[in-house]
VEXDREN-2710 file (C-alpha; in Angstrom, 1 decimal):
% VEXDREN-2710
k/r/px/py/pz
1/MET/-72.6/-58.6/-65.3
2/TYR/-71.6/-55.5/-63.4
3/GLU/-72.7/-52.9/-65.9
4/ASN/-74.8/-51.1/-63.4
5/PHE/-71.7/-50.3/-61.4
6/LYS/-71.7/-47.0/-63.3
7/TYR/-74.2/-45.9/-60.8
8/LEU/-71.7/-46.4/-58.0
9/ASP/-69.5/-43.9/-59.8
10/ALA/-72.3/-41.4/-60.0
11/VAL/-73.3/-41.5/-56.3
12/ALA/-69.8/-41.5/-54.9
13/GLN/-68.7/-38.7/-57.1
14/LYS/-71.8/-36.6/-56.4
15/GLU/-70.9/-36.7/-52.7
16/ILE/-67.5/-35.1/-53.5
17/THR/-68.9/-32.6/-56.0
18/LYS/-71.5/-31.4/-53.5
19/GLY/-68.9/-31.0/-50.9
20/VAL/-70.5/-33.6/-48.5
21/PHE/-67.2/-35.4/-48.2
22/SER/-63.7/-34.5/-49.2
23/GLY/-62.8/-37.9/-50.5
24/SER/-63.6/-41.6/-50.4
25/VAL/-62.6/-45.1/-51.4
26/LEU/-65.2/-47.6/-52.5
27/SER/-64.7/-51.4/-53.1
28/VAL/-67.0/-54.3/-54.0
29/ILE/-66.0/-57.9/-53.6
30/HIS/-67.9/-60.7/-55.2
31/LYS/-67.2/-64.4/-54.8
32/GLY/-63.7/-63.6/-53.5
33/GLU/-62.8/-61.3/-56.3
34/THR/-62.4/-57.5/-56.1
35/VAL/-64.8/-56.4/-58.9
36/TYR/-64.8/-52.7/-58.1
37/LEU/-62.2/-50.5/-56.5
38/LYS/-62.0/-46.7/-56.9
39/SER/-61.0/-43.6/-55.1
40/PHE/-62.8/-40.2/-55.3
41/GLY/-61.8/-36.7/-54.3
42/LEU/-59.1/-35.6/-52.0
43/ALA/-57.4/-37.2/-49.1
44/ASP/-56.3/-33.7/-48.0
45/LYS/-58.1/-30.8/-49.7
46/GLU/-55.9/-28.1/-48.0
47/LYS/-52.8/-29.7/-49.6
48/ASN/-54.6/-30.9/-52.7
49/ILE/-53.5/-34.5/-52.2
50/PRO/-55.8/-36.9/-54.1
51/MET/-57.4/-39.8/-52.4
52/LYS/-55.9/-43.1/-53.4
53/THR/-57.0/-46.7/-53.0
54/ASP/-54.1/-47.2/-50.6
55/SER/-54.9/-44.2/-48.5
56/ILE/-54.9/-44.9/-44.7
57/PHE/-58.0/-44.3/-42.7
58/ARG/-58.8/-44.1/-39.0
59/LEU/-61.2/-47.0/-38.5
60/PHE/-62.7/-46.0/-35.2
61/SER/-65.5/-48.5/-34.4
62/MET/-64.7/-50.7/-37.4
63/SER/-61.8/-51.8/-35.1
64/LYS/-64.5/-53.7/-33.1
65/PRO/-65.1/-56.6/-35.5
66/VAL/-61.4/-57.3/-35.5
67/THR/-61.4/-57.4/-31.7
68/ALA/-64.4/-59.8/-31.9
69/ALA/-62.4/-62.0/-34.2
70/ALA/-59.5/-62.0/-31.8
71/ALA/-61.9/-63.1/-29.0
72/MET/-63.1/-65.9/-31.1
73/ILE/-59.6/-67.2/-31.6
74/LEU/-59.2/-67.5/-27.8
75/ILE/-62.7/-69.1/-27.5
76/GLU/-61.7/-71.7/-30.1
77/ARG/-58.6/-72.5/-28.1
78/GLY/-60.6/-73.0/-24.9
79/LEU/-58.9/-70.1/-23.2
80/LEU/-62.0/-68.0/-23.1
81/ASP/-65.8/-68.5/-22.8
82/THR/-68.7/-66.2/-23.3
83/ARG/-70.0/-67.3/-19.8
84/HIS/-66.7/-66.4/-18.1
85/LEU/-67.0/-63.5/-15.7
86/LEU/-65.1/-60.4/-16.6
87/LYS/-63.8/-60.0/-12.9
88/TRP/-61.8/-63.2/-13.3
89/PHE/-59.5/-61.3/-15.8
90/ILE/-59.8/-57.8/-14.4
91/THR/-60.6/-57.9/-10.8
92/GLU/-61.6/-54.2/-10.7
93/PHE/-64.9/-55.2/-12.2
94/SER/-65.8/-57.2/-9.1
95/ASP/-68.9/-56.0/-7.2
96/PRO/-70.2/-53.8/-10.0
97/VAL/-72.3/-50.7/-9.1
98/VAL/-75.0/-49.1/-11.1
99/LEU/-75.3/-45.3/-11.2
100/ASP/-78.4/-43.7/-12.8
101/GLU/-80.9/-40.9/-12.1
102/ASN/-82.1/-42.9/-9.1
103/GLY/-78.7/-42.9/-7.5
104/GLU/-76.1/-45.6/-6.9
105/ARG/-76.9/-49.3/-6.1
106/PRO/-75.2/-52.7/-6.5
107/ALA/-75.7/-54.4/-9.9
108/ASP/-77.9/-57.5/-9.8
109/ARG/-75.1/-59.7/-11.4
110/ASP/-71.6/-59.6/-12.7
111/ILE/-70.4/-58.8/-16.3
112/THR/-69.7/-61.8/-18.5
113/ILE/-67.6/-61.9/-21.6
114/GLY/-70.8/-62.5/-23.6
115/ASP/-72.1/-59.2/-22.2
116/LEU/-69.0/-57.4/-23.6
117/LEU/-69.5/-59.0/-27.1
118/THR/-73.1/-58.1/-27.3
119/MET/-72.7/-54.5/-25.8
120/THR/-75.1/-55.4/-22.9
121/SER/-72.4/-54.9/-20.2
122/GLY/-73.6/-51.5/-19.0
123/ILE/-70.1/-50.1/-19.4
124/PRO/-70.6/-46.6/-20.9
125/TYR/-68.8/-44.4/-23.2
126/PRO/-68.3/-40.8/-22.0
127/ASP/-71.7/-39.1/-22.3
128/GLY/-74.1/-36.9/-20.3
129/THR/-75.6/-39.6/-18.1
130/PRO/-74.5/-39.9/-14.4
131/ALA/-72.3/-43.0/-15.2
132/GLY/-71.2/-41.6/-18.5
133/GLN/-70.0/-38.4/-16.9
134/LYS/-67.8/-40.3/-14.4
135/MET/-66.4/-42.4/-17.3
136/GLY/-65.8/-39.2/-19.3
137/ALA/-63.7/-37.8/-16.5
138/LEU/-61.3/-40.7/-16.8
139/TRP/-61.1/-40.4/-20.6
140/GLY/-60.6/-36.7/-20.3
141/GLU/-57.8/-37.1/-17.8
142/GLN/-55.9/-39.3/-20.3
143/SER/-56.4/-36.7/-23.1
144/GLU/-55.0/-34.0/-20.9
145/LYS/-52.1/-36.1/-19.9
146/TYR/-51.3/-36.6/-23.6
147/LEU/-51.4/-32.9/-24.3
148/LYS/-49.0/-32.3/-21.4
149/GLY/-46.6/-35.0/-22.6
150/GLU/-47.2/-37.2/-19.6
151/LYS/-47.3/-41.0/-19.5
152/LEU/-50.6/-42.6/-20.4
153/LEU/-52.2/-45.6/-19.0
154/ASP/-51.7/-48.8/-21.0
155/THR/-54.5/-51.1/-22.3
156/VAL/-55.0/-53.2/-19.2
157/SER/-54.4/-50.3/-16.8
158/PHE/-57.0/-48.2/-18.5
159/ALA/-59.5/-51.1/-18.3
160/LYS/-58.7/-51.4/-14.6
161/GLU/-59.5/-47.8/-14.1
162/MET/-62.8/-48.2/-16.1
163/GLY/-63.6/-51.1/-13.8
164/LYS/-63.7/-48.6/-10.8
165/ARG/-66.4/-46.6/-12.5
166/PRO/-70.1/-47.3/-12.2
167/LEU/-72.2/-49.0/-14.8
168/MET/-75.2/-47.5/-16.5
169/PHE/-77.4/-50.5/-15.8
170/THR/-77.3/-54.1/-14.5
171/PRO/-75.4/-56.3/-17.0
172/GLY/-77.7/-58.0/-19.5
173/GLU/-80.6/-55.6/-18.9
174/LYS/-80.4/-54.0/-22.4
175/TRP/-78.2/-53.1/-25.3
176/MET/-76.1/-49.9/-25.1
177/TYR/-73.2/-48.8/-27.2
178/GLY/-70.2/-48.3/-24.9
179/ALA/-66.6/-49.2/-24.0
180/SER/-67.1/-53.0/-24.1
181/ALA/-64.7/-53.6/-27.0
182/ASP/-61.9/-51.7/-25.2
183/ILE/-62.3/-53.9/-22.2
184/MET/-62.4/-56.9/-24.5
185/GLY/-59.0/-55.8/-25.8
186/ALA/-57.6/-55.8/-22.3
187/VAL/-59.1/-59.2/-21.6
188/ILE/-57.4/-60.6/-24.8
189/GLU/-54.1/-59.1/-23.5
190/VAL/-54.5/-60.8/-20.1
191/VAL/-55.6/-64.2/-21.5
192/SER/-53.0/-64.4/-24.3
193/GLY/-50.1/-63.0/-22.3
194/MET/-49.3/-60.7/-25.2
195/LYS/-49.8/-57.0/-25.8
196/PHE/-53.2/-56.7/-27.6
197/GLY/-51.6/-55.2/-30.7
198/ASP/-49.0/-58.0/-30.9
199/PHE/-51.7/-60.6/-30.6
200/LEU/-53.6/-59.0/-33.5
201/ARG/-50.5/-58.7/-35.7
202/LYS/-49.4/-62.4/-35.0
203/GLU/-52.9/-64.0/-35.3
204/ILE/-54.7/-61.8/-37.8
205/PHE/-52.8/-59.1/-39.6
206/GLU/-49.6/-61.0/-40.6
207/PRO/-51.3/-64.2/-41.7
208/LEU/-53.8/-62.2/-43.9
209/GLY/-51.0/-59.8/-45.2
210/MET/-52.7/-56.8/-43.6
211/ASN/-49.5/-54.8/-43.7
212/ASP/-51.0/-51.4/-43.4
213/THR/-53.2/-52.1/-40.4
214/GLY/-52.3/-51.4/-36.8
215/PHE/-52.5/-49.0/-33.9
216/TYR/-49.9/-46.5/-35.4
217/ILE/-48.5/-45.5/-38.7
218/PRO/-44.7/-45.9/-39.4
219/ALA/-43.1/-42.7/-40.6
220/GLU/-42.6/-43.9/-44.2
221/LYS/-46.4/-44.4/-44.5
222/TYR/-47.6/-41.4/-42.7
223/SER/-48.1/-39.3/-45.8
224/ARG/-50.8/-41.7/-46.9
225/LEU/-53.0/-40.9/-43.9
226/ALA/-56.2/-39.1/-45.1
227/GLN/-57.1/-35.9/-43.4
228/CYS/-60.2/-36.1/-41.2
229/TYR/-62.9/-33.4/-41.4
230/GLU/-65.8/-32.1/-39.4
231/TYR/-68.8/-30.2/-40.7
232/LYS/-68.4/-26.7/-39.3
233/ASN/-69.3/-23.2/-40.3
234/GLY/-71.3/-24.4/-43.3
235/GLY/-68.6/-26.6/-44.7
236/ASN/-66.0/-29.3/-44.0
237/GLU/-63.0/-28.1/-42.0
238/PRO/-60.0/-30.2/-40.7
239/PHE/-60.7/-31.9/-37.4
240/THR/-57.8/-31.1/-35.1
241/HIS/-58.9/-32.5/-31.8
242/PHE/-58.5/-36.0/-30.3
243/HIS/-61.5/-38.4/-29.8
244/LEU/-61.7/-41.3/-27.3
245/CYS/-58.0/-40.9/-26.3
246/LEU/-56.8/-41.5/-29.9
247/THR/-53.9/-39.3/-30.8
248/ASP/-52.0/-38.8/-34.0
249/TYR/-50.8/-42.4/-34.7
250/THR/-47.2/-41.4/-35.0
251/VAL/-45.9/-43.7/-32.3
252/PRO/-47.2/-47.0/-30.8
253/PRO/-49.8/-45.9/-28.2
254/ALA/-49.8/-47.1/-24.6
255/PHE/-53.6/-47.6/-24.8
256/GLU/-54.4/-49.9/-27.7
257/SER/-58.1/-49.3/-28.2
258/GLY/-60.1/-52.4/-29.2
259/GLY/-63.1/-50.3/-29.8
260/ALA/-61.7/-47.6/-31.9
261/GLY/-57.9/-47.5/-32.3
262/LEU/-57.0/-49.2/-35.6
263/VAL/-55.9/-47.6/-38.9
264/SER/-56.1/-49.5/-42.1
265/THR/-56.7/-49.2/-45.9
266/VAL/-59.7/-50.4/-47.8
267/GLU/-57.6/-53.1/-49.5
268/ASP/-56.2/-54.3/-46.1
269/TYR/-59.7/-54.4/-44.4
270/ALA/-61.0/-56.2/-47.5
271/LYS/-58.7/-59.1/-46.6
272/PHE/-60.2/-59.3/-43.2
273/ALA/-63.8/-59.1/-44.8
274/LYS/-62.9/-61.8/-47.3
275/MET/-61.7/-64.1/-44.6
276/LEU/-65.0/-63.7/-42.8
277/MET/-67.0/-64.1/-46.0
278/ASN/-65.0/-67.3/-46.7
279/LYS/-65.9/-68.8/-43.3
280/GLY/-62.6/-68.0/-41.6
281/GLU/-60.1/-68.7/-44.4
282/LEU/-58.3/-66.6/-47.1
283/ASP/-55.8/-67.9/-49.7
284/GLY/-55.1/-71.1/-47.8
285/VAL/-54.6/-69.3/-44.4
286/ARG/-57.3/-70.2/-41.8
287/ILE/-57.9/-67.7/-39.0
288/LEU/-61.1/-69.0/-37.7
289/GLY/-63.1/-72.2/-38.0
290/ARG/-66.3/-72.3/-40.2
291/ASN/-68.6/-72.9/-37.2
292/THR/-66.9/-70.1/-35.3
293/VAL/-67.7/-67.6/-38.0
294/ASP/-71.3/-68.8/-38.0
295/PHE/-71.4/-68.2/-34.3
296/MET/-69.7/-64.8/-34.6
297/THR/-72.2/-63.5/-37.1
298/ARG/-75.4/-64.4/-35.3
299/ASN/-77.7/-62.1/-33.4
300/GLY/-76.9/-62.4/-29.6
301/LEU/-79.6/-60.1/-28.2
302/THR/-82.9/-61.2/-26.6
303/PRO/-86.1/-59.5/-27.7
304/GLU/-86.0/-57.4/-24.5
305/GLN/-82.4/-56.2/-25.2
306/ARG/-83.3/-55.4/-28.8
307/LYS/-85.7/-52.7/-27.7
308/THR/-82.8/-50.3/-27.2
309/LEU/-81.0/-51.3/-30.4
310/ASN/-82.9/-48.4/-31.9
311/TRP/-80.5/-46.5/-34.1
312/ASP/-81.5/-45.7/-37.6
313/SER/-78.6/-47.7/-38.9
314/THR/-79.7/-50.8/-36.9
315/LYS/-83.3/-50.9/-38.1
316/GLY/-84.1/-54.5/-39.1
317/HIS/-81.0/-55.8/-37.4
318/GLY/-79.9/-57.8/-34.4
319/TYR/-76.5/-57.4/-32.9
320/GLY/-73.7/-59.8/-31.8
321/ASN/-69.9/-59.7/-31.5
322/PHE/-69.6/-56.0/-32.2
323/MET/-71.6/-56.2/-35.5
324/ARG/-75.1/-55.6/-36.8
325/ILE/-76.8/-58.7/-38.1
326/LEU/-79.6/-58.3/-40.7
327/ASP/-82.8/-60.2/-40.1
328/ASP/-85.4/-57.9/-41.7
329/PRO/-84.2/-56.5/-45.0
330/SER/-87.5/-54.7/-45.6
331/THR/-87.3/-52.7/-42.4
332/ALA/-83.6/-52.0/-43.0
333/GLY/-84.3/-50.8/-46.5
334/LEU/-81.4/-52.9/-47.8
335/ILE/-81.3/-55.2/-50.8
336/GLN/-79.5/-57.9/-48.9
337/SER/-79.9/-61.4/-47.6
338/GLU/-80.9/-62.2/-44.1
339/GLY/-77.8/-62.9/-42.1
340/SER/-75.7/-60.1/-43.7
341/PHE/-73.5/-58.4/-41.2
342/GLY/-71.0/-55.6/-40.8
343/TRP/-70.4/-52.3/-38.9
344/ASP/-69.1/-48.8/-39.4
345/GLY/-67.0/-46.2/-37.6
346/TRP/-67.3/-42.7/-36.1
347/MET/-65.5/-41.2/-39.2
348/GLY/-67.7/-43.0/-41.7
349/CYS/-65.7/-46.2/-42.6
350/TYR/-68.3/-48.8/-43.4
351/PHE/-68.4/-52.5/-44.5
352/SER/-71.2/-55.0/-45.0
353/ILE/-70.9/-58.7/-46.0
354/ASP/-73.7/-60.9/-47.5
355/PRO/-72.6/-64.6/-47.0
356/LYS/-75.4/-66.0/-49.2
357/GLU/-74.5/-63.8/-52.2
358/GLN/-70.8/-63.8/-51.4
359/LEU/-70.9/-60.0/-51.8
360/CYS/-69.2/-57.3/-49.7
361/ILE/-68.9/-53.6/-49.9
362/LEU/-66.4/-51.3/-48.2
363/TYR/-66.9/-47.5/-48.3
364/PHE/-64.3/-45.4/-46.5
365/ILE/-64.5/-41.7/-45.7
366/GLN/-63.1/-39.5/-42.9
367/GLN/-65.6/-37.1/-41.5
368/THR/-66.5/-36.9/-37.7
369/GLY/-69.8/-38.2/-36.5
370/ALA/-70.5/-39.9/-39.8
371/GLY/-71.3/-43.5/-38.9
372/THR/-73.5/-45.2/-41.5
373/THR/-74.2/-42.5/-44.1
374/ASP/-77.1/-42.2/-46.5
375/SER/-74.6/-42.7/-49.3
376/ALA/-73.3/-46.0/-47.8
377/ARG/-76.8/-47.5/-47.9
378/ARG/-77.5/-46.2/-51.5
379/LEU/-74.1/-47.5/-52.7
380/GLN/-74.9/-50.9/-51.1
381/ASN/-78.2/-51.2/-52.8
382/ILE/-76.7/-50.3/-56.1
383/ALA/-74.0/-53.0/-55.7
384/TRP/-76.5/-55.7/-54.7
385/GLY/-79.0/-54.7/-57.4
386/ALA/-76.3/-54.9/-60.0
387/VAL/-75.4/-58.6/-59.4
388/LYS/-77.3/-60.8/-61.8
END
């Protein structure tokens, strides 16, 4: 049935041979069973350490779907609602202000929890826009404090400081990738009364047996962390800087980033993916209700908001709960069913789930600025085309 999986080997290995990536791990899950799992290349080419299927990866934005699942748990319990106002939980988001090229003005309305989950809140990541520059100054201050060995802001305190910065636009006006998931992590902490990381561990990681997933790496596992690379001077060189206030993962961080802070393995994240593919349950352990997973994996954008969902990796997709949702396979160029969903990370970790076919792919690399790679799409089409 899976004889065409030989083409997976060829594509994944070619990326290593050509020097596009140093190493990777690739897994395919079909009807709850792992039908393909292989590692390629090196986890650390300077030390000649081979990549292994239990190598640990920085997830970056693949942390976001986990944060969305945590929010769904609170929604199921009646402790949170998508129409709740963000200022009810973090008062610094009261009376939001918009800053753009036309200057500063009051926002037309408040931010809702639903705005966070659909990335329509207007809360920016650091960038070159007027609002993004002010946000970038805050993130930069934290990075400088870390380098000086000074105490950093914790998850909620960081969110409160972000609440004092201007928005890029009035909430709900359009889609824009930003720091919404980090704010969502702080909301989860406030509502649950637990540290965000403790909530994830108690409600998701421990029940699913995700023992290699968290916001830091214990000393006995640290040697399994894959080196991250950046394309520089005509080749891949070790990336030695910090991005989005994420440090070296050697100690539990003060700021537990719901948008980018988790580390995991392919096999661990596969358990999370299987849970979603199985409508909220894995091996007799239920994390979410069936209807909740259906809600979580639907497009949440209006046609107007979708006009700015214009990345190459989101062609043919809607967006909701920190994931892309496929509704036009032809435009996306993907051999998948409508309703397939998933996301990726800044260093190239990628996953996609097709509920109709009960098929999932996970492709993990560690290269800065990678996101959804060309090879991830090709590997996905090979896997879906191979299933008879």
